[in-house]
VOTORTOR-489483 format. One record per residue (C-alpha): residue number from 0; residue in one letter; y, x, z. Coordinates in steps of 0.25 Angstrom, whole numbers, plus 2048, in hexadecimal, padded with zeros to 3 digits. Each point is the difference from the previous one (the first is absolute). Layout:
residues N
+-----+------+-----+-----+-----+
| pos | code |   v |   u |   w |
+-----+------+-----+-----+-----+
| NUM |    A |   Y |   X |   Z |
...
+-----+------+-----+-----+-----+
***
This chain:
residues 299
+-----+------+-----+-----+-----+
| pos | code |   v |   u |   w |
+-----+------+-----+-----+-----+
|   0 |    M | 800 | 800 | 800 |
|   1 |    G | 80D | 806 | 7FC |
|   2 |    L | 80C | 802 | 809 |
|   3 |    K | 80C | 7F6 | 7FE |
|   4 |    V | 80E | 806 | 7FF |
|   5 |    A | 809 | 7F8 | 80A |
|   6 |    M | 80D | 806 | 7FC |
|   7 |    V | 805 | 80C | 7F9 |
|   8 |    T | 80D | 805 | 806 |
|   9 |    Y | 809 | 80C | 7FE |
|  10 |    E | 80E | 805 | 802 |
|  11 |    A | 80A | 7FD | 7F5 |
|  12 |    G | 804 | 80C | 7F7 |
|  13 |    P | 807 | 801 | 7F2 |
|  14 |    T | 7F4 | 7FD | 7F8 |
|  15 |    D | 7F8 | 7F7 | 809 |
|  16 |    H | 805 | 7F2 | 7FA |
|  17 |    N | 7F7 | 802 | 7F4 |
|  18 |    L | 7F4 | 803 | 80A |
|  19 |    A | 802 | 7F3 | 807 |
|  20 |    R | 800 | 7F8 | 7F3 |
|  21 |    V | 7F4 | 807 | 7FB |
|  22 |    L | 7F8 | 7FD | 80D |
|  23 |    E | 805 | 7F1 | 800 |
|  24 |    E | 7FB | 7FF | 7F2 |
|  25 |    S | 7F2 | 805 | 804 |
|  26 |    G | 800 | 7F6 | 80B |
|  27 |    L | 802 | 809 | 80C |
|  28 |    P | 809 | 7FB | 80B |
|  29 |    V | 80B | 80B | 801 |
|  30 |    M | 80C | 802 | 809 |
|  31 |    E | 80B | 80A | 7FD |
|  32 |    V | 808 | 804 | 80C |
|  33 |    A | 80E | 807 | 802 |
|  34 |    P | 7FE | 80D | 808 |
|  35 |    S | 80D | 7FD | 807 |
|  36 |    K | 7FA | 7F3 | 806 |
|  37 |    L | 7F3 | 806 | 806 |
|  38 |    L | 7FE | 802 | 80F |
|  39 |    R | 802 | 80F | 804 |
|  40 |    P | 7FA | 806 | 80D |
|  41 |    V | 80A | 803 | 80B |
|  42 |    S | 7FB | 80E | 802 |
|  43 |    P | 7FD | 80A | 7F4 |
|  44 |    G | 7F1 | 802 | 7FD |
|  45 |    A | 7F7 | 804 | 7F5 |
|  46 |    K | 804 | 7FB | 7F2 |
|  47 |    T | 7F7 | 801 | 7F4 |
|  48 |    D | 7FC | 7F7 | 7F5 |
|  49 |    R | 7F3 | 7FC | 807 |
|  50 |    V | 808 | 7FC | 80D |
|  51 |    D | 80A | 7F9 | 7F8 |
|  52 |    C | 7F5 | 7F8 | 7F8 |
|  53 |    L | 7F9 | 7FC | 80D |
|  54 |    K | 80D | 7FB | 806 |
|  55 |    L | 803 | 7F8 | 7F4 |
|  56 |    A | 7F2 | 7FA | 800 |
|  57 |    E | 802 | 7FC | 80F |
|  58 |    Y | 80E | 7FA | 7FE |
|  59 |    A | 7FB | 7F8 | 7F4 |
|  60 |    A | 7F4 | 7FB | 808 |
|  61 |    K | 809 | 7FB | 80B |
|  62 |    G | 809 | 7F9 | 7F6 |
|  63 |    I | 80D | 808 | 805 |
|  64 |    L | 803 | 805 | 7F2 |
|  65 |    K | 80B | 7FA | 7F7 |
|  66 |    P | 7FE | 802 | 7F2 |
|  67 |    I | 80C | 803 | 7F6 |
|  68 |    A | 802 | 7F7 | 7F4 |
|  69 |    V | 7F9 | 806 | 7F3 |
|  70 |    P | 808 | 7FD | 7F3 |
|  71 |    S | 7F9 | 7FC | 7F4 |
|  72 |    V | 800 | 80A | 7F4 |
|  73 |    E | 80B | 7F8 | 7F9 |
|  74 |    E | 809 | 800 | 80D |
|  75 |    E | 7FE | 80E | 803 |
|  76 |    A | 804 | 804 | 7F2 |
|  77 |    D | 80C | 7F7 | 800 |
|  78 |    R | 804 | 806 | 80E |
|  79 |    S | 7FF | 80E | 7FA |
|  80 |    L | 80B | 7FE | 7F6 |
|  81 |    I | 80A | 7FC | 80B |
|  82 |    R | 7FC | 80C | 809 |
|  83 |    R | 802 | 809 | 7F4 |
|  84 |    R | 80E | 7FB | 7FE |
|  85 |    H | 803 | 803 | 80F |
|  86 |    K | 7FB | 80E | 7FE |
|  87 |    L | 809 | 802 | 7F3 |
|  88 |    V | 80C | 7FB | 808 |
|  89 |    D | 7FD | 80B | 80B |
|  90 |    S | 7FF | 80A | 7F5 |
|  91 |    L | 80D | 7FC | 7FA |
|  92 |    R | 807 | 800 | 80D |
|  93 |    R | 7FA | 80E | 803 |
|  94 |    V | 805 | 806 | 7F2 |
|  95 |    K | 80E | 7FA | 802 |
|  96 |    Q | 801 | 807 | 80E |
|  97 |    Q | 7FB | 80D | 7FA |
|  98 |    I | 80B | 7FF | 7F5 |
|  99 |    K | 80B | 7FD | 80A |
| 100 |    S | 7FB | 80B | 809 |
| 101 |    M | 801 | 80A | 7F4 |
| 102 |    L | 80F | 7FC | 7FE |
| 103 |    H | 803 | 802 | 80F |
| 104 |    T | 7F9 | 80D | 800 |
| 105 |    Y | 809 | 806 | 7F5 |
| 106 |    G | 80C | 7F9 | 806 |
| 107 |    L | 802 | 7F6 | 7F4 |
| 108 |    E | 806 | 7F2 | 800 |
| 109 |    E | 7F7 | 7F5 | 7FC |
| 110 |    P | 804 | 7FB | 7F2 |
| 111 |    E | 806 | 7F2 | 7FE |
| 112 |    G | 7F6 | 7F5 | 7FF |
| 113 |    L | 7F6 | 807 | 808 |
| 114 |    E | 802 | 7F6 | 80C |
| 115 |    N | 7F8 | 7F6 | 7F8 |
| 116 |    W | 7F8 | 80A | 7F7 |
| 117 |    S | 806 | 7FB | 7F3 |
| 118 |    K | 7FC | 806 | 7F3 |
| 119 |    K | 80E | 806 | 7FF |
| 120 |    G | 7FF | 806 | 80E |
| 121 |    V | 7F2 | 806 | 7FC |
| 122 |    S | 805 | 805 | 7F3 |
| 123 |    E | 80C | 807 | 807 |
| 124 |    L | 7F5 | 807 | 809 |
| 125 |    E | 7FC | 808 | 7F3 |
| 126 |    R | 80D | 805 | 7FE |
| 127 |    I | 803 | 806 | 80E |
| 128 |    G | 801 | 80F | 801 |
| 129 |    L | 7F5 | 806 | 808 |
| 130 |    P | 7FD | 80E | 801 |
| 131 |    G | 7F3 | 807 | 7F9 |
| 132 |    Q | 7F3 | 7F9 | 802 |
| 133 |    A | 806 | 7F5 | 809 |
| 134 |    K | 805 | 7F9 | 7F3 |
| 135 |    R | 7F1 | 800 | 7FB |
| 136 |    S | 7FC | 7FA | 80E |
| 137 |    M | 80A | 7F5 | 7FE |
| 138 |    E | 7FC | 7FD | 7F2 |
| 139 |    S | 7F1 | 7FE | 806 |
| 140 |    H | 805 | 7F7 | 80B |
| 141 |    I | 808 | 7F8 | 7F5 |
| 142 |    R | 7F3 | 7FE | 7F8 |
| 143 |    E | 7F8 | 7FC | 80C |
| 144 |    L | 80B | 7F6 | 803 |
| 145 |    R | 800 | 7FA | 7F3 |
| 146 |    F | 7F0 | 7FF | 800 |
| 147 |    F | 800 | 7F9 | 80D |
| 148 |    Q | 80B | 7F6 | 7FB |
| 149 |    K | 7F9 | 7FD | 7F3 |
| 150 |    E | 7F2 | 7FE | 808 |
| 151 |    L | 807 | 7F7 | 80A |
| 152 |    E | 806 | 7F7 | 7F4 |
| 153 |    R | 7F2 | 7FF | 7FA |
| 154 |    L | 7FA | 7FC | 80E |
| 155 |    D | 80A | 7F6 | 802 |
| 156 |    K | 7FE | 7F9 | 7F3 |
| 157 |    E | 7F1 | 800 | 803 |
| 158 |    L | 802 | 7FA | 80E |
| 159 |    K | 809 | 7F6 | 7FA |
| 160 |    R | 7F5 | 7FC | 7F7 |
| 161 |    L | 7F6 | 800 | 80B |
| 162 |    A | 808 | 7F7 | 809 |
| 163 |    G | 801 | 7F6 | 7F4 |
| 164 |    L | 7F1 | 7FF | 7FF |
| 165 |    K | 7FA | 7F3 | 805 |
| 166 |    R | 7F9 | 806 | 80C |
| 167 |    H | 80D | 805 | 805 |
| 168 |    R | 80B | 7F8 | 7FA |
| 169 |    A | 801 | 7F4 | 80A |
| 170 |    K | 800 | 80A | 80C |
| 171 |    T | 80A | 80A | 7FB |
| 172 |    S | 809 | 7F4 | 7FB |
| 173 |    A | 800 | 7FA | 80D |
| 174 |    L | 803 | 80C | 808 |
| 175 |    R | 80C | 803 | 7F7 |
| 176 |    T | 807 | 7F3 | 804 |
| 177 |    I | 803 | 807 | 80D |
| 178 |    P | 80E | 806 | 800 |
| 179 |    G | 7FE | 80F | 800 |
| 180 |    V | 7F2 | 801 | 7FB |
| 181 |    G | 800 | 806 | 7F2 |
| 182 |    P | 7F5 | 803 | 7F6 |
| 183 |    V | 7FB | 80D | 807 |
| 184 |    T | 800 | 7FA | 80E |
| 185 |    A | 7F9 | 7F3 | 7FB |
| 186 |    T | 7F6 | 808 | 7F8 |
| 187 |    S | 7FD | 80A | 80B |
| 188 |    F | 7FD | 7F5 | 80A |
| 189 |    C | 7F7 | 7F8 | 7F6 |
| 190 |    L | 7F8 | 80C | 7FC |
| 191 |    E | 7FF | 807 | 80E |
| 192 |    I | 7FC | 7F3 | 807 |
| 193 |    F | 7F7 | 7FB | 7F4 |
| 194 |    N | 7F9 | 7F5 | 808 |
| 195 |    P | 80A | 7FA | 80A |
| 196 |    G | 7F6 | 7F6 | 804 |
| 197 |    R | 7F9 | 80B | 808 |
| 198 |    F | 80B | 7FF | 80B |
| 199 |    R | 7FE | 7F3 | 808 |
| 200 |    R | 80D | 802 | 809 |
| 201 |    P | 80E | 805 | 7FE |
| 202 |    E | 7FD | 80B | 80B |
| 203 |    E | 7F5 | 805 | 7F7 |
| 204 |    I | 809 | 803 | 7F4 |
| 205 |    S | 80B | 806 | 809 |
| 206 |    A | 7F6 | 809 | 807 |
| 207 |    Y | 7F9 | 804 | 7F3 |
| 208 |    L | 80E | 805 | 7FB |
| 209 |    G | 804 | 807 | 80C |
| 210 |    L | 80B | 7F6 | 803 |
| 211 |    A | 7FA | 7FA | 80D |
| 212 |    P | 805 | 806 | 80D |
| 213 |    T | 7F5 | 806 | 809 |
| 214 |    V | 800 | 7FC | 80E |
| 215 |    R | 7FC | 80B | 80A |
| 216 |    Q | 800 | 7FB | 80F |
| 217 |    S | 7F9 | 806 | 80C |
| 218 |    G | 800 | 7F9 | 80E |
| 219 |    Q | 80C | 7F8 | 803 |
| 220 |    G | 809 | 808 | 7F8 |
| 221 |    K | 808 | 7F8 | 7F5 |
| 222 |    A | 7F9 | 800 | 7F3 |
| 223 |    R | 808 | 806 | 7F5 |
| 224 |    G | 7FD | 7FF | 7F1 |
| 225 |    R | 803 | 80A | 7F5 |
| 226 |    I | 7FD | 802 | 7F2 |
| 227 |    I | 7F5 | 80A | 7FD |
| 228 |    P | 801 | 805 | 7F1 |
| 229 |    T | 7F1 | 7FD | 7FC |
| 230 |    G | 7FA | 7F9 | 7F4 |
| 231 |    Q | 808 | 7FE | 7F3 |
| 232 |    K | 80B | 80A | 802 |
| 233 |    R | 805 | 7FF | 7F2 |
| 234 |    L | 800 | 7F1 | 7FF |
| 235 |    R | 807 | 7FF | 80E |
| 236 |    S | 80B | 809 | 7FC |
| 237 |    I | 802 | 7F7 | 7F3 |
| 238 |    L | 801 | 7F4 | 809 |
| 239 |    I | 80A | 806 | 809 |
| 240 |    E | 808 | 804 | 7F5 |
| 241 |    A | 7FF | 7F2 | 7FA |
| 242 |    A | 803 | 7FA | 80E |
| 243 |    W | 80E | 806 | 7FF |
| 244 |    T | 803 | 7F9 | 7F4 |
| 245 |    W | 7FA | 7F3 | 805 |
| 246 |    K | 809 | 801 | 80C |
| 247 |    R | 80C | 801 | 7F8 |
| 248 |    H | 7FD | 7F4 | 7F7 |
| 249 |    D | 7F9 | 7F6 | 80A |
| 250 |    P | 808 | 7FC | 80C |
| 251 |    Q | 7F4 | 7FC | 808 |
| 252 |    A | 7FA | 80E | 7FE |
| 253 |    R | 80D | 806 | 804 |
| 254 |    E | 800 | 7F7 | 80D |
| 255 |    I | 7F2 | 806 | 803 |
| 256 |    Y | 806 | 80E | 7FE |
| 257 |    N | 80C | 7FE | 809 |
| 258 |    R | 7F8 | 7F9 | 80B |
| 259 |    I | 7F6 | 80C | 801 |
| 260 |    L | 80C | 80A | 7FF |
| 261 |    A | 808 | 7FA | 80B |
| 262 |    R | 7F4 | 800 | 809 |
| 263 |    S | 7FB | 80E | 7FD |
| 264 |    G | 80C | 807 | 7FA |
| 265 |    V | 7F6 | 807 | 7F7 |
| 266 |    T | 802 | 7FE | 7F1 |
| 267 |    Q | 7F2 | 805 | 7FC |
| 268 |    K | 7FA | 7F6 | 80A |
| 269 |    A | 808 | 7F5 | 7FA |
| 270 |    I | 7FD | 803 | 7F1 |
| 271 |    C | 7F1 | 801 | 804 |
| 272 |    A | 801 | 7F2 | 805 |
| 273 |    V | 806 | 7FB | 7F4 |
| 274 |    A | 7F6 | 808 | 7F7 |
| 275 |    R | 7F5 | 7FA | 808 |
| 276 |    K | 805 | 7F1 | 7FE |
| 277 |    L | 802 | 804 | 7F1 |
| 278 |    A | 7F1 | 805 | 7FF |
| 279 |    I | 7FB | 7F3 | 807 |
| 280 |    I | 808 | 7F7 | 7F6 |
| 281 |    M | 7FB | 808 | 7F4 |
| 282 |    W | 7F2 | 7FF | 805 |
| 283 |    R | 801 | 7F1 | 801 |
| 284 |    L | 807 | 7FF | 7F2 |
| 285 |    C | 7F4 | 808 | 7FB |
| 286 |    L | 7F6 | 7F6 | 806 |
| 287 |    E | 807 | 7F3 | 7FC |
| 288 |    E | 806 | 806 | 7F3 |
| 289 |    R | 80D | 7F8 | 801 |
| 290 |    P | 80F | 804 | 800 |
| 291 |    Y | 808 | 805 | 80D |
| 292 |    R | 807 | 7F6 | 808 |
| 293 |    K | 80B | 805 | 80A |
| 294 |    A | 7FC | 7F6 | 80B |
| 295 |    E | 7F3 | 807 | 802 |
| 296 |    V | 807 | 80D | 806 |
| 297 |    N | 800 | 7F9 | 80D |
| 298 |    A | 7F2 | 7F9 | 7FE |
+-----+------+-----+-----+-----+
***
């Protein structure tokens, strides 16, 4: 009589979603878990692959592991496009900083138009007098800058087409009805969350995004909550940036910001509260696929 596999469980890694899908297609129950959510011993002890496997098996048998959501092949492919865009934005920002650093190194003023990196401003960079091989370095930076700009344009066109497909159109259109939520924010939220129905309560989506205050209390001391930057760091930063615009255009969002600011005196805490409310509203709109109503800010 053959042994029956009760569960296959392993720690998530960069290539492990595919393994989970293959195991599920083979009829094997599988649980992919986040390493950061595993129980850790209080005191240091032996750590080997065998010990880790035994601990995972024990935790799985006791039912104390919480699996992460595994995207489909299509969902993971769509998500890769928005993540590639984020990396391009980072690369573009880096090369801009390097160009400005070179100008400061040689005591040169920034040419007109470089504030917004217009074509005229970039062209002026090529005519700046730099000594020796520094001129060649600047030319290389400019070529790199133009490459990233062109790639970003290509990806933005593809993301616009992707957002218009039937599987994403209703959600992204609903999200863009919120003041301050543009195409990048809407598409990023839609693709990164990919299955909003897996969150049952607002607290779950805010915790997933790292926008929920974590309460730490011992004894009779007063409980204090603070934001711990975990989970979706990139999406969280995008939501915080969108929250500033939302606050400017929506009086009720501004009221939330002012209330928290008056109580805490900390702008970061106030804007995080606004971003948390924004994320919850975006989650609801994705579920219901309907436009935004200002009255739901205080709902």
